[in-house]
C-alpha positions as semicolon CSV with decimal commas, in nm:
position;residue;x (nm);y (nm);z (nm)
1;M;11,468;14,330;13,484
2;F;11,494;13,951;13,495
3;V;11,658;13,781;13,789
4;Y;11,718;13,454;13,602
5;S;11,941;13,417;13,299
6;T;11,820;13,243;12,985
7;A;12,050;12,947;13,044
8;A;11,918;12,902;13,398
9;V;11,556;12,906;13,280
10;Q;11,630;12,653;13,004
11;A;11,813;12,427;13,249
12;E;11,518;12,445;13,490
13;M;11,271;12,361;13,211
14;K;11,483;12,066;13,100
15;Y;11,509;11,938;13,457
16;R;11,133;11,965;13,515
17;Q;11,046;11,794;13,186
18;E;11,285;11,511;13,265
19;R;11,141;11,477;13,613
20;I;10,782;11,463;13,480
21;R;10,888;11,206;13,220
22;R;11,056;10,996;13,490
23;D;10,767;11,019;13,736
24;F;10,496;10,930;13,488
25;Q;10,684;10,661;13,301
26;R;10,504;10,329;13,316
27;P;10,693;10,045;13,483
28;L;10,854;9,784;13,264
29;W;10,597;9,514;13,343
30;F;10,309;9,734;13,218
31;R;10,458;9,798;12,875
32;K;10,318;9,627;12,568
33;R;10,500;9,312;12,470
34;V;10,534;9,203;12,111
35;P;10,379;8,855;12,102
36;R;10,611;8,590;11,966
37;P;10,468;8,289;11,784
38;P;10,528;7,967;11,979
39;Q;10,824;7,766;11,853
40;P;10,731;7,411;11,754
41;C;10,939;7,153;11,934
42;A;10,889;6,848;11,709
43;P;11,156;6,831;11,432
44;E;10,903;6,733;11,164
45;L;10,700;7,049;11,237
46;R;11,000;7,282;11,226
47;A;11,087;7,257;10,859
48;R;11,014;7,042;10,559
49;P;11,282;6,958;10,307
50;A;11,251;7,148;9,981
51;M;11,175;6,945;9,671
């Protein structure tokens, strides 16, 4: 005979998975950043008029 109900076991599993995910999540400053190309500042380098 089981002491725990199915809902209680599922809630415990969900809590533990969420806790593991939270504990082992990498901090924001360690995540990969998508490199952005540098924006040119001179107006003649930004765009050329279409012919």
